[in-house]
DRENKEDO-409385 format. One record per residue (C-alpha): x, y, z. Coordinates in steps of 0.02 Angstrom, whole numbers, padded with zeros to 5 digits, always signed. Example, Ala and Ser with C-alpha at 12.3 -4.5 7.8 and 13.67 -1.06 7.14 Angstrom:
BEGIN
+00615-00225+00390/+00684-00053+00357/
//
This chain:
BEGIN
+00567-02115-00265/+00648-02088-00095/+00721-02235+00001/+00701-02226+00189/+00721-02323+00351/+00567-02390+00436/+00575-02422+00623/+00453-02561+00671/+00394-02618+00842/+00459-02791+00886/+00393-02845+01054/+00444-02713+01178/+00579-02639+01068/+00617-02581+00891/+00697-02661+00741/+00759-02576+00584/+00705-02632+00411/+00685-02555+00240/+00497-02557+00234/+00485-02730+00154/+00488-02826+00319/+00665-02884+00286/+00816-02833+00388/+00890-02666+00340/+00978-02675+00173/+01088-02562+00069/+00992-02501-00083/+01072-02407-00230/+01200-02334-00112/+01066-02252-00008/+01126-02311+00164/+01306-02304+00218/+01418-02445+00273/+01366-02429+00454/+01185-02477+00425/+01204-02653+00495/+01284-02587+00655/+01148-02458+00665/+01012-02588+00657/+01096-02691+00794/+01115-02536+00903/+00932-02491+00880/+00877-02662+00939/+00996-02659+01086/+00936-02488+01140/+00756-02546+01122/+00791-02697+01230/+00874-02587+01360/+00719-02481+01366/+00606-02629+01392/+00621-02601+01578/+00532-02435+01560/+00577-02251+01554/+00557-02108+01678/+00574-01918+01683/+00645-01795+01809/+00636-01606+01822/+00820-01588+01868/+00978-01693+01857/+01000-01681+02045/+00831-01764+02072/+00881-01903+01951/+01051-01934+02033/+00965-01950+02201/+00852-02089+02137/+00946-02249+02087/+00801-02370+02114/+00789-02419+01931/+00849-02568+01831/+01003-02566+01723/+00964-02493+01552/+00820-02382+01609/+00810-02221+01509/+00773-02058+01601/+00734-01885+01529/+00783-01725+01621/+00669-01582+01564/+00689-01423+01668/+00864-01417+01739/+00939-01241+01756/+01091-01306+01660/+01033-01328+01480/+01157-01467+01441/+01079-01574+01579/+00911-01573+01490/+00933-01733+01389/+00911-01921+01396/+01012-02023+01525/+01041-02213+01546/+01045-02308+01712/+01202-02413+01733/+01195-02541+01873/+01070-02639+01975/+00926-02554+02069/+00990-02453+02216/+01168-02448+02149/+01262-02380+01999/+01252-02211+01914/+01156-02120+01779/+01261-02102+01621/+01237-01992+01470/+01149-02061+01318/+01039-01989+01181/+00871-02032+01110/+00861-02182+00995/+00867-02088+00833/+01006-01974+00894/+01107-02122+00962/+01087-02234+00813/+01020-02155+00657/+01112-01992+00682/+01280-02081+00685/+01246-02228+00575/+01116-02248+00439/+01114-02115+00305/+00981-02034+00197/+01000-01978+00018/+00866-01892-00084/+00835-01959-00257/+00904-01862-00404/+01071-01809-00471/+01182-01715-00351/+01093-01770-00192/+01208-01794-00043/+01202-01918+00101/+01136-01849+00266/+01098-01931+00431/+00921-01989+00456/+00919-01887+00617/+00955-01730+00516/+00819-01775+00390/+00689-01820+00522/+00714-01657+00615/+00679-01546+00465/+00495-01543+00512/+00410-01573+00678/+00226-01587+00717/+00140-01490+00854/+00075-01659+00912/+00254-01711+00952/+00249-01588+01096/+00069-01613+01148/-00004-01463+01056/-00189-01499+01043/-00306-01412+00921/-00464-01444+01023/-00507-01263+01069/-00500-01311+01253/-00321-01356+01299/-00202-01215+01339/-00051-01252+01228/+00063-01112+01288/+00190-01227+01374/+00183-01353+01232/+00221-01215+01106/+00365-01156+01215/+00437-01332+01220/+00422-01350+01031/+00507-01183+01003/+00643-01224+01128/+00678-01385+01032/+00685-01293+00865/+00796-01161+00943/+00916-01298+01000/+00921-01366+00822/+00950-01194+00748/+00777-01187+00669/+00652-01295+00578/+00469-01314+00532/+00327-01334+00656/+00172-01408+00577/+00005-01368+00658/-00150-01472+00632/-00325-01411+00590/-00421-01344+00738/-00415-01207+00869/-00250-01187+00962/-00266-01089+01125/-00118-00993+01198/-00122-00880+01349/-00030-00756+01457/-00080-00858+01610/+00037-01002+01564/+00171-00901+01476/+00342-00886+01556/+00351-00707+01489/+00248-00563+01558/+00227-00478+01388/+00195-00614+01260/+00108-00781+01249/+00236-00869+01139/+00410-00820+01079/+00474-00881+00910/+00660-00922+00885/+00763-00888+00729/+00748-00990+00569/+00578-01057+00620/+00428-01089+00508/+00254-01109+00580/+00152-01202+00450/-00036-01216+00471/-00163-01315+00373/-00242-01160+00296/-00344-01005+00333/-00488-01041+00452/-00426-01220+00468/-00283-01190+00589/-00332-01053+00713/-00222-00977+00848/-00309-00873+00980/-00323-00841+01165/-00457-00906+01284/-00610-00796+01304/-00563-00772+01487/-00413-00670+01427/-00508-00561+01303/-00459-00403+01398/-00290-00462+01464/-00140-00370+01390/-00003-00464+01299/+00065-00499+01125/+00011-00665+01050/+00173-00699+00954/+00340-00610+00952/+00515-00651+00891/+00646-00702+01018/+00765-00564+01070/+00650-00418+01029/+00675-00359+01208/+00864-00379+01228/+00949-00367+01058/+00969-00197+00974/+00990-00151+00791/+00930-00295+00685/+01005-00424+00802/+00849-00511+00868/+00794-00678+00797/+00741-00671+00616/+00721-00777+00461/+00549-00824+00526/+00405-00886+00416/+00222-00889+00469/+00108-00974+00345/-00069-01038+00318/-00166-01006+00478/-00286-00884+00560/-00240-00781+00713/-00366-00677+00810/-00405-00590+00973/-00572-00679+00971/-00738-00594+01004/-00774-00421+00934/-00816-00357+01108/-00690-00328+01246/-00531-00229+01231/-00347-00245+01273/-00238-00091+01257/-00073-00186+01238/-00054-00340+01133/-00023-00358+00946/-00065-00522+00863/+00111-00531+00790/+00258-00425+00844/+00424-00420+00752/+00556-00314+00838/+00740-00289+00794/+00727-00435+00673/+00799-00467+00500/+00689-00574+00390/+00504-00609+00419/+00384-00686+00293/+00199-00695+00332/+00103-00788+00197/-00080-00831+00182/-00113-00785+00363/-00284-00716+00407/-00312-00598+00553/-00479-00589+00637/-00520-00456+00766/-00370-00365+00837/-00377-00228+00969/-00196-00185+00933/-00108-00223+00769/-00116-00380+00663/+00070-00354+00635/+00182-00225+00720/+00350-00209+00629/+00465-00115+00747/+00646-00076+00708/+00658-00221+00586/+00701-00252+00404/+00667-00370+00259/+00486-00405+00303/+00362-00478+00177/+00174-00495+00201/+00103-00591+00054/-00075-00649+00016/-00130-00609+00193/-00302-00548+00245/-00392-00471+00392/-00567-00424+00445/-00566-00331+00609/-00731-00262+00673/-00698-00241+00858/-00827-00140+00953/-00752-00004+01061/-00576-00063+01019/-00419+00041+01022/-00446+00153+00871/-00263+00195+00840/-00219+00015+00800/-00190-00004+00614/-00195-00178+00539/-00011-00159+00493/+00101-00036+00586/+00275+00009+00525/+00361+00068+00682/+00532+00101+00756/+00617+00054+00918/+00538+00180+01036/+00421+00169+01183/+00273+00167+01063/+00324-00001+00988/+00295-00181+01038/+00273-00212+01224/+00444-00243+01301/+00540-00187+01146/+00722-00137+01171/+00722+00051+01141/+00872+00104+01037/+00790+00202+00895/+00818+00073+00758/+00713+00114+00605/+00614-00005+00495/+00667-00032+00314/+00627-00144+00167/+00446-00196+00193/+00340-00277+00057/+00150-00292+00076/+00097-00393-00075/-00078-00444-00130/-00151-00427+00044/-00334-00393+00079/-00362-00298+00241/-00526-00230+00311/-00529-00131+00472/-00687-00042+00530/-00619+00024+00694/-00451+00108+00664/-00391+00277+00605/-00283+00185+00478/-00272+00015+00394/-00088+00026+00348/+00016+00143+00455/+00178+00192+00367/+00255+00276+00520/+00231+00297+00705/+00294+00416+00838/+00421+00509+00732/+00490+00361+00635/+00578+00366+00466/+00532+00215+00361/+00628+00173+00202/+00594+00064+00051/+00413+00020+00085/+00312-00068-00052/+00125-00097-00054/+00082-00196-00210/-00086-00268-00262/-00228-00321-00148/-00360-00213-00066/-00372-00103+00088/-00544-00065+00159/-00556+00062+00300/-00584+00244+00353/-00758+00215+00423/-00764+00376+00525/-00729+00561+00505/-00547+00610+00480/-00488+00430+00465/-00373+00363+00329/-00339+00200+00239/-00151+00228+00216/-00063+00360+00320/+00063+00392+00458/+00081+00498+00614/+00102+00682+00572/+00283+00689+00630/+00347+00541+00528/+00459+00534+00375/+00452+00419+00225/+00587+00382+00096/+00567+00277-00060/+00388+00216-00049/+00285+00133-00186/+00097+00105-00182/+00057+00007-00339/-00101-00079-00403/-00195-00071-00237/-00384-00054-00221/-00424+00070-00082/-00602+00078-00015/-00650+00231+00089/-00811+00230+00189/-00847+00405+00256/-00879+00572+00171/-00752+00657+00284/-00614+00525+00268/-00460+00502+00158/-00387+00364+00052/-00200+00404+00060/-00143+00541+00179/+00041+00592+00198/+00039+00748+00308/+00188+00860+00348/+00183+00966+00507/+00364+01021+00527/+00522+01055+00427/+00600+00900+00506/+00484+00786+00409/+00555+00709+00250/+00449+00641+00109/+00551+00589-00041/+00532+00472-00186/+00350+00427-00157/+00260+00342-00301/+00075+00301-00313/+00035+00202-00471/-00107+00099-00545/-00210+00114-00387/-00399+00124-00374/-00482+00232-00241/-00669+00214-00225/-00814+00225-00103/-00863+00383-00008/-00727+00505+00041/-00672+00685+00059/-00493+00660-00003/-00422+00530-00121/-00235+00569-00107/-00157+00705+00000/+00030+00735+00021/+00108+00890+00095/+00089+01023+00227/-00058+01035+00344/-00133+01186+00431/-00034+01132+00584/+00133+01156+00495/+00251+01240+00618/+00408+01263+00514/+00482+01436+00490/+00528+01390+00310/+00418+01296+00188/+00508+01136+00138/+00552+01079-00037/+00497+00899-00022/+00568+00762-00132/+00495+00681-00286/+00312+00629-00287/+00238+00539-00436/+00053+00498-00450/+00024+00403-00612/-00110+00296-00694/-00230+00288-00547/-00419+00275-00548/-00499+00388-00417/-00687+00382-00418/-00796+00414-00266/-00948+00505-00201/-00939+00642-00072/-01057+00745+00033/-01005+00927+00060/-01128+00944+00204/-01029+00811+00301/-00854+00856+00242/-00758+00961+00368/-00669+01063+00232/-00629+01065+00046/-00646+00907-00057/-00512+00850-00179/-00463+00691-00269/-00277+00733-00272/-00191+00872-00176/-00003+00897-00158/+00100+01034-00076/+00284+01080-00087/+00334+00933-00196/+00427+00913-00357/+00359+00776-00467/+00217+00731-00583/+00032+00690-00588/-00002+00596-00749/-00132+00489-00835/-00252+00477-00689/-00439+00450-00708/-00533+00558-00582/-00719+00568-00555/-00804+00649-00406/-00990+00659-00372/-01052+00786-00244/-01225+00837-00184/-01202+01025-00195/-01079+01171-00187/-01081+01203+00000/-00895+01152+00002/-00764+01178-00132/-00734+01024-00239/-00569+01005-00332/-00506+00867-00445/-00318+00902-00437/-00240+01034-00323/-00062+01096-00350/-00012+01201-00200/+00156+01288-00176/+00255+01163-00277/+00426+01201-00346/+00420+01094-00503/+00270+00992-00555/+00193+00919-00713/+00006+00882-00726/-00023+00791-00889/-00141+00669-00974/-00269+00664-00833/-00456+00645-00862/-00554+00737-00728/-00743+00751-00708/-00843+00826-00565/-01032+00800-00555/-01136+00913-00443/-01313+00854-00411/-01378+01024-00354/-01261+01163-00415/-01382+01298-00358/-01355+01258-00173/-01201+01346-00106/-01075+01449-00202/-00908+01365-00172/-00777+01340-00307/-00787+01184-00416/-00623+01162-00510/-00556+01007-00598/-00380+01082-00582/-00331+01211-00451/-00157+01289-00449/-00089+01390-00304/+00070+01494-00300/+00243+01446-00239/+00322+01522-00085/+00466+01646-00078/+00567+01516+00015/+00549+01391-00126/+00583+01516-00263/+00493+01528-00427/+00379+01387-00481/+00392+01284-00639/+00222+01207-00672/+00158+01125-00831/-00027+01084-00854/-00029+00986-01017/-00148+00877-01115/-00281+00850-00981/-00462+00814-01022/-00575+00912-00906/-00756+00859-00914/-00862+00996-00837/-01028+00941-00908/-01087+00877-00739/-01144+01051-00689/-01085+01177-00561/-00904+01196-00617/-00842+01373-00593/-00670+01358-00676/-00598+01207-00765/-00420+01269-00728/-00405+01394-00587/-00232+01472-00581/-00263+01593-00439/-00169+01683-00302/-00159+01597-00134/-00184+01741-00014/-00015+01780+00063/+00076+01678-00069/+00045+01771-00233/+00106+01723-00404/+00240+01829-00484/+00285+01855-00666/+00443+01754-00633/+00342+01596-00604/+00353+01483-00755/+00175+01420-00780/+00123+01337-00943/-00057+01285-00979/-00059+01193-01144/-00166+01078-01252/-00298+01041-01121/-00470+00986-01181/-00635+01045-01108/-00803+00959-01115/-00949+01071-01067/-00970+01253-01016/-00921+01312-00841/-01018+01438-00737/-00876+01565-00740/-00736+01519-00860/-00633+01376-00927/-00471+01456-00866/-00437+01584-00731/-00266+01666-00742/-00167+01776-00624/-00033+01803-00756/-00036+01749-00938/+00002+01562-00935/-00103+01482-01070/-00013+01463-01236/-00176+01476-01335/-00187+01290-01375/-00317+01241-01245/-00493+01187-01285/-00472+01188-01475/-00650+01185-01539/-00751+01224-01694/-00876+01364-01669/-01056+01306-01674/-01158+01443-01759/-01319+01365-01696/-01406+01198-01708/-01247+01102-01739/-01203+01205-01894/-01016+01240-01907/-01020+01351-02063/-01086+01528-02071/-01136+01621-02229/-01059+01795-02242/-01091+01938-02363/-00995+02094-02408/-01018+02248-02303/-01088+02156-02151/-01061+02154-01962/-01103+01995-01866/-01090+02026-01678/-01102+01927-01516/-01053+01758-01588/-01020+01632-01449/-00865+01526-01471/-00895+01410-01322/-00736+01449-01224/-00716+01574-01083/-00565+01642-00992/-00552+01760-00845/-00415+01826-00733/-00353+01937-00595/-00357+02079-00722/-00414+02063-00902/-00252+02144-00960/-00151+02001-00883/-00236+01855-00967/-00166+01771-01121/-00257+01797-01288/-00374+01678-01375/-00324+01612-01545/-00458+01612-01680/-00434+01537-01852/-00549+01552-02005/-00571+01452-02164/-00668+01519-02315/-00774+01418-02437/-00850+01493-02595/-01002+01378-02580/-01093+01293-02439/-01037+01125-02507/-00856+01178-02485/-00751+01085-02360/-00594+00986-02365/-00574+01001-02554/-00627+01182-02582/-00559+01287-02440/-00474+01455-02463/-00375+01569-02354/-00461+01736-02326/-00365+01877-02408/-00377+02063-02373/-00367+02192-02512/-00356+02380-02488/-00451+02470-02624/-00463+02648-02558/-00480+02744-02399/-00665+02703-02403/-00667+02532-02482/-00586+02360-02452/-00607+02173-02474/-00587+02049-02330/-00658+01970-02172/-00598+02010-01998/-00625+01941-01821/-00663+02081-01696/-00730+02115-01522/-00653+01959-01444/-00719+01949-01266/-00644+01799-01173/-00743+01840-01017/-00907+01809-01107/-00836+01694-01240/-00897+01798-01388/-00828+01882-01544/-00888+01975-01698/-00856+01963-01886/-00838+02113-02003/-00831+02099-02194/-00764+02224-02321/-00875+02346-02413/-00837+02272-02585/-00810+02089-02541/-00770+01958-02409/-00609+01894-02488/-00502+01898-02644/-00420+01757-02741/-00319+01736-02900/-00396+01645-03048/-00288+01495-03086/-00313+01512-03275/-00305+01699-03310/-00210+01743-03152/-00326+01892-03133/-00399+01944-02965/-00570+01876-02916/-00669+01962-02779/-00783+01852-02672/-00937+01953-02626/-01005+01814-02516/-00966+01640-02456/-00955+01531-02302/-00833+01522-02159/-00788+01398-02022/-00703+01457-01864/-00595+01365-01736/-00550+01440-01568/-00426+01397-01431/-00374+01488-01272/
//
């Protein structure tokens, strides 16, 4: 239980008591020794105010007007000298005397007398003034949530008061709070928030901050931190918290070209929690040259019609002329941003989250949880940045990404020059769904202008679920779930499934293009083609392109992937092909190992430029027809054209790695795990032998032949007499890998 002072009206003044109706008492050491004097002073000040109170704009106007009774309290509100804006007391009869300094009742009495102590061990005594000023209500400054009153000046007064205190909490009631550029003292923003301030609403869609409909097309930021326009580095006002309200531009029609909902420039410390953004022509939040910013449990649903399409819901920016209106331009970069469990939908922007703008270099960016719904038009993206931006240490983890156009992308990190840096980028546990052309792209674009191909930093794409439909007739170019260029890193344990109408455009699951060192392991990739007979483009679950001379030899491992090509239309499950002017060389270290194939491709399971497969891929038992995996063989026989279900092709047949075929022999059809024998060869004469041999292996067609000896198919040793036994017939099972 917390003890507290209650100020009660007594006639025209105030008296202090402890809430019981009795005079103020000391309780459990809660109030200090001055409480009796404080109570007396309160009553005296109340009596002095009984004559009334007045206000003046300036101290000069007050000093010129002495026609007030002794004890009258006056408030100066807009004097150019800040220290003059306070409460004053009239000393002397009407027409004579002077105005002397005083303070408001609580400041004069409670702030220097009665104390407050929270219950619980270790609590300290504070002044009641200090306790009372922790939180203020918007109503204290005349902020009305009626959807009619323009509260711009009232907000400014509340923020000025909090600024004077060094910060505090401003509580806003339920209802619609209008702010405007028309009544703002600044030409670029409606309201300006000081340091250490918390704006606390009553909840999403309960407390709403917006501008009047008459200003729907008027430029201006709704909220911005103080000092964004004059303080460089991270020196503007920070440690700001915005919580539990809705902020919006209003109607979906109309357009302003300048004016974020929230701007944070040159600040250190911003938390935005449970804030919902409605329509926004510019950004919901523009983070420019700032650090330590957290967006948590926020949401947005912007569906402006004809709005400014380059305005992402969240923009990570730097201090340049492309930032917040009025921003001090000193090139400060943004670092340490967390976007956690936010749900953003934007139907009218090229991006939902913009990781860089105008050549910026953002560092330590985290997007964790939540959902991002966007990319509603051709060539748009859900997460991306401008093509000349750099990104260092970025995590995208456990996010649901919804793409909405067959020529759009989920995550797009393009590189157009050797000045761009992408390093330590991690995409984990993320789901990409909907309709798209590209799931994840990172690397060089066709517009790359560098003289030397870069060796970009680490990129890791792990444990994601990428499943979407696509339409090659709409897509502007090749379709791929994951494509990376010029990175070192890994692509592991991803679930990929693409569904396309036809083969009029190439469709790839995972593309490895000109990478120095990369591991592709444990992925499950399936591509379904509805009409594989239309068009003749490549369909490859995994496509590998060569490195560049500038990067040196490649080291690429394709290991343990499951490639489901039963959907029809797949040309190669793994296509390890030359890339035009960037050919593979024998010095490239490429290993293709232990991959599993489901289904038969149109061309081959693996295409090789140089031998790369270690013979462990696609291990399968040969089906001799009708699901029978044993074949009867007899002496002196030739069984030709047996299909083994795996095919391999290459630049030249002499360059491809060999298939590995293994046989087991059974004396009877019932033989199996308990009665298997190794096939043995025995030379009897120049015209006679015993044994069984695999021949005519054709990886291009996926066939082989079996030849048996003239006098038997195998030989064994009798385990009792230790004499030779010739098998003239029997059964074999065959396993094959490539």
